[in-house]
Backbone as JSON, one array per atom type, in Angstrom:
{
  "sequence": "XXXXXXXXXXXXXXXXXXXXXXXXXXXXXXXXXXXXXXXXXXXXXXXXXXXXXXXXXXXXXXXXXXXXXXXXXXXXXXXXXXXXXXXXXXXXXXXXXXXXXXXXXXXXXXXXXXX",
  "N": [[-29.24, -39.95, -61.23], [-27.06, -40.69, -59.7], [-25.92, -38.22, -59.43], [-27.81, -36.93, -57.83], [-27.65, -38.39, -55.45], [-25.03, -37.8, -54.75], [-25.21, -35.04, -54.49], [-27.03, -34.85, -52.37], [-25.52, -36.06, -50.4], [-23.41, -34.28, -50.16], [-24.84, -32.08, -49.29], [-25.76, -33.06, -46.86], [-23.33, -33.42, -45.57], [-22.45, -30.73, -45.52], [-24.48, -29.65, -43.96], [-23.97, -30.96, -41.58], [-21.44, -29.91, -40.95], [-22.14, -27.23, -40.71], [-23.86, -27.35, -38.52], [-22.09, -28.23, -36.59], [-20.36, -26.06, -36.52], [-22.13, -24.11, -35.63], [-22.61, -25.1, -33.05], [-20.05, -24.84, -31.95], [-19.77, -22.06, -32.1], [-21.88, -21.22, -30.41], [-20.96, -22.31, -28.01], [-18.62, -20.83, -27.63], [-19.76, -18.32, -27.35], [-21.14, -18.66, -24.94], [-19.0, -19.15, -23.21], [-17.71, -16.73, -23.44], [-19.62, -15.03, -22.3], [-19.64, -15.99, -19.65], [-17.01, -15.45, -18.94], [-17.03, -12.64, -19.15], [-18.77, -12.05, -17.01], [-17.24, -12.95, -14.85], [-15.0, -11.29, -15.05], [-16.24, -8.81, -14.63], [-17.02, -9.16, -11.98], [-14.53, -9.49, -10.69], [-13.4, -7.0, -11.28], [-15.2, -5.34, -9.9], [-14.77, -6.16, -7.23], [-12.04, -5.47, -6.98], [-12.21, -2.72, -7.37], [-13.73, -1.98, -5.12], [-11.9, -2.66, -3.1], [-9.84, -0.9, -3.72], [-11.09, 1.55, -3.22], [-11.51, 1.32, -0.46], [-8.84, 1.2, 0.41], [-7.99, 3.71, -0.45], [-9.56, 5.34, 1.21], [-8.42, 4.68, 3.69], [-5.81, 5.67, 3.33], [-6.35, 8.39, 3.09], [-7.29, 8.9, 5.69], [-4.96, 8.37, 7.14], [-3.31, 10.39, 6.13], [-4.61, 12.61, 7.19], [-4.24, 12.13, 9.92], [-1.43, 12.27, 10.08], [-1.01, 14.95, 9.32], [-2.34, 16.18, 11.42], [-0.81, 15.35, 13.65], [1.61, 16.47, 12.94], [1.2, 19.11, 13.45], [1.53, 19.28, 16.2], [4.22, 18.87, 16.5], [5.58, 20.9, 15.39], [8.19, 23.27, 15.19], [10.48, 26.0, 15.39], [12.73, 26.37, 12.72], [16.14, 25.45, 12.94], [16.42, 25.47, 15.67], [16.84, 23.59, 18.64], [14.68, 21.16, 20.23], [14.59, 21.52, 23.03], [14.95, 23.94, 25.75], [17.51, 26.13, 25.38], [20.4, 28.0, 26.27], [22.14, 30.3, 24.42], [25.58, 30.81, 23.85], [27.59, 32.26, 22.08], [30.12, 33.51, 22.09], [31.81, 32.76, 24.14], [33.47, 30.09, 25.86], [31.99, 27.28, 27.55], [31.4, 27.98, 30.85], [30.05, 27.43, 33.19], [28.12, 24.83, 34.56], [24.77, 23.97, 34.71], [22.79, 22.12, 36.75], [19.94, 19.88, 36.85], [18.85, 19.99, 39.32], [19.37, 22.52, 40.06], [21.79, 23.31, 41.02], [24.97, 24.86, 40.6], [27.89, 24.09, 38.81], [31.31, 24.56, 38.73], [34.03, 24.44, 36.35], [36.34, 23.53, 37.68], [35.42, 21.99, 39.75], [34.19, 19.78, 38.68], [34.56, 16.4, 38.39], [35.74, 13.52, 36.79], [34.69, 10.32, 37.07], [35.94, 6.93, 37.26], [34.08, 5.27, 36.07], [32.84, 6.9, 34.27], [34.77, 7.57, 32.46], [35.95, 7.4, 29.13], [36.63, 4.33, 27.32]],
  "CA": [[-29.46, -40.52, -59.94], [-25.8, -40.59, -58.98], [-25.77, -36.8, -59.12], [-28.73, -36.62, -56.74], [-27.1, -38.96, -54.24], [-23.83, -37.04, -54.43], [-25.66, -33.73, -54.06], [-27.63, -35.03, -51.04], [-24.41, -36.39, -49.49], [-22.69, -33.03, -49.94], [-25.72, -31.25, -48.47], [-25.74, -33.64, -45.52], [-22.02, -33.11, -45.03], [-22.45, -29.3, -45.24], [-25.36, -29.37, -42.84], [-23.28, -31.41, -40.38], [-20.41, -28.93, -40.67], [-22.81, -26.02, -40.23], [-24.38, -27.58, -37.17], [-20.92, -28.27, -35.71], [-19.89, -24.68, -36.38], [-23.1, -23.44, -34.77], [-22.35, -25.54, -31.68], [-18.79, -24.2, -31.51], [-20.06, -20.64, -31.92], [-22.69, -21.08, -29.2], [-20.08, -22.59, -26.88], [-17.75, -19.67, -27.45], [-20.57, -17.22, -26.83], [-21.4, -18.94, -23.53], [-17.73, -18.95, -22.5], [-17.47, -15.29, -23.42], [-20.54, -14.45, -21.31], [-19.15, -16.38, -18.32], [-15.76, -14.68, -18.73], [-17.43, -11.26, -18.9], [-19.31, -11.98, -15.66], [-16.12, -13.1, -13.91], [-14.21, -10.06, -15.11], [-17.01, -7.76, -13.95], [-16.95, -9.45, -10.55], [-13.17, -9.18, -10.24], [-13.26, -5.54, -11.35], [-15.99, -4.76, -8.81], [-14.04, -6.43, -5.99], [-10.83, -4.67, -7.0], [-12.61, -1.33, -7.2], [-14.1, -1.81, -3.71], [-10.66, -2.69, -2.3], [-9.14, 0.36, -4.0], [-11.8, 2.62, -2.5], [-11.2, 1.14, 0.96], [-7.45, 1.6, 0.59], [-7.94, 5.15, -0.62], [-10.09, 5.92, 2.43], [-7.42, 4.52, 4.75], [-4.7, 6.59, 3.06], [-6.81, 9.74, 3.44], [-7.31, 9.0, 7.15], [-3.57, 8.45, 7.58], [-2.84, 11.74, 5.79], [-5.2, 13.53, 8.17], [-3.56, 11.9, 11.18], [-0.07, 12.8, 9.98], [-1.1, 16.41, 9.35], [-2.74, 16.55, 12.77], [0.34, 15.14, 14.52], [2.67, 17.4, 12.55], [0.9, 20.38, 14.12], [2.06, 19.23, 17.55], [5.65, 18.73, 16.47], [6.15, 22.08, 14.73], [9.11, 24.12, 15.92], [11.24, 26.88, 14.51], [13.89, 25.73, 12.12], [17.41, 25.89, 13.48], [16.43, 25.38, 17.11], [16.6, 22.27, 19.22], [13.38, 21.16, 20.89], [14.69, 21.94, 24.42], [15.31, 25.33, 25.99], [18.95, 26.25, 25.51], [20.94, 29.36, 26.3], [23.26, 30.36, 23.49], [26.75, 31.55, 24.29], [28.45, 32.1, 20.92], [31.42, 34.18, 22.22], [32.62, 32.21, 25.21], [33.33, 28.66, 26.13], [31.12, 27.0, 28.69], [32.09, 28.23, 32.11], [29.27, 26.92, 34.3], [27.15, 23.79, 34.22], [23.58, 24.07, 35.55], [22.17, 20.81, 36.9], [18.49, 19.92, 36.96], [18.51, 20.34, 40.71], [19.58, 23.95, 40.23], [23.15, 23.57, 41.49], [25.94, 25.31, 39.61], [29.2, 23.47, 38.93], [32.36, 25.23, 37.97], [34.86, 23.42, 35.72], [37.34, 22.98, 38.59], [34.74, 21.08, 40.68], [33.72, 18.6, 37.95], [35.53, 15.31, 38.34], [35.26, 12.38, 36.0], [34.96, 9.06, 37.76], [36.43, 5.89, 36.36], [32.95, 4.7, 35.32], [32.45, 7.84, 33.23], [35.86, 7.75, 31.51], [35.81, 6.55, 27.92], [37.6, 3.23, 27.31]],
  "C": [[-28.17, -40.46, -59.1], [-25.58, -39.14, -58.57], [-26.62, -36.42, -57.92], [-28.18, -37.15, -55.43], [-25.87, -38.17, -53.79], [-24.22, -35.67, -53.88], [-26.22, -33.8, -52.63], [-26.51, -35.31, -50.01], [-23.62, -35.11, -49.15], [-23.52, -32.11, -49.04], [-25.72, -31.75, -47.02], [-24.42, -33.3, -44.83], [-21.93, -31.63, -44.66], [-23.32, -28.99, -44.03], [-24.72, -29.84, -41.53], [-22.2, -30.41, -39.97], [-21.03, -27.64, -40.11], [-23.31, -26.2, -38.81], [-23.22, -27.63, -36.17], [-20.4, -26.85, -35.46], [-20.84, -23.88, -35.49], [-22.88, -23.82, -33.3], [-21.08, -24.89, -31.13], [-19.03, -22.74, -31.22], [-20.87, -20.41, -30.64], [-21.85, -21.32, -27.95], [-19.16, -21.42, -26.58], [-18.52, -18.48, -26.88], [-20.86, -17.41, -25.33], [-20.14, -18.7, -22.69], [-17.42, -17.46, -22.38], [-18.36, -14.61, -22.38], [-20.07, -14.76, -19.89], [-17.89, -15.58, -17.98], [-16.07, -13.22, -18.43], [-17.96, -11.09, -17.48], [-18.19, -12.07, -14.63], [-15.27, -11.84, -13.89], [-14.93, -8.9, -14.43], [-16.93, -7.92, -12.43], [-15.59, -9.09, -9.98], [-12.95, -7.67, -10.26], [-13.99, -4.88, -10.2], [-15.28, -4.96, -7.48], [-12.78, -5.56, -5.9], [-11.15, -3.18, -6.77], [-12.99, -1.05, -5.74], [-12.85, -1.78, -2.82], [-9.87, -1.4, -2.51], [-9.79, 1.51, -3.24], [-11.51, 2.54, -1.0], [-9.78, 1.6, 1.26], [-7.31, 3.12, 0.48], [-8.48, 5.86, 0.63], [-9.09, 5.83, 3.58], [-6.25, 5.48, 4.56], [-5.12, 8.02, 3.41], [-6.83, 9.93, 4.95], [-5.89, 9.12, 7.7], [-2.98, 9.83, 7.29], [-3.35, 12.76, 6.81], [-4.5, 13.37, 9.52], [-2.14, 12.47, 11.18], [-0.09, 14.33, 10.04], [-1.46, 16.9, 10.75], [-1.55, 16.44, 13.73], [1.48, 16.1, 14.19], [2.44, 18.76, 13.19], [1.45, 20.43, 15.53], [3.59, 19.28, 17.58], [6.32, 19.98, 15.89], [7.07, 22.84, 15.69], [9.87, 24.97, 14.9], [12.44, 26.14, 13.97], [15.17, 26.31, 12.71], [17.5, 25.8, 14.98], [16.18, 23.94, 17.55], [15.3, 22.3, 20.0], [13.43, 21.61, 22.35], [15.03, 23.41, 24.53], [16.83, 25.41, 26.21], [19.34, 27.72, 25.54], [22.14, 29.38, 25.37], [24.36, 31.24, 24.06], [27.77, 31.48, 23.15], [29.86, 32.66, 21.1], [32.34, 33.51, 23.22], [32.46, 30.7, 25.28], [32.43, 28.48, 27.34], [31.93, 27.17, 29.95], [31.36, 27.61, 33.29], [28.31, 25.87, 33.77], [26.0, 23.92, 35.21], [22.93, 22.71, 35.58], [20.66, 20.95, 36.99], [18.05, 20.32, 38.36], [18.69, 21.82, 40.97], [20.97, 24.3, 40.71], [24.03, 24.01, 40.32], [27.26, 24.59, 39.86], [30.19, 24.27, 38.12], [33.27, 24.16, 37.39], [35.88, 22.81, 36.68], [36.74, 21.95, 39.53], [34.38, 19.77, 39.99], [34.84, 17.57, 37.9], [34.93, 14.17, 37.55], [35.67, 11.12, 36.76], [35.41, 8.03, 36.75], [35.31, 5.26, 35.53], [32.57, 5.59, 34.15], [33.54, 8.04, 32.18], [35.65, 6.87, 30.29], [36.89, 5.47, 27.91], [38.84, 3.54, 26.5]]
}
């Protein structure tokens, strides 16, 4: 009779432990499912943002390539029209108005002198 009571007590204790373990396992499974859903949501949002950013970068690349076509010039040349005179020093200055100035006529005013 003592053996039966002890056996039943052990069985009751084991069944309580098993039920507690089942509850813990079910709780972990639920938490895992919730975590999986959150991770999927975060991944989806991040993927959408990456795609949007990628589209913007592609548009910017197209704009830069388009604008670069307008800026193209030969290497080694300045963007303005210049006359090269590699053998002589400058002898004449041509103003925008079309007037020619010789070096003897050019005077530096006090406002134009460096400090």
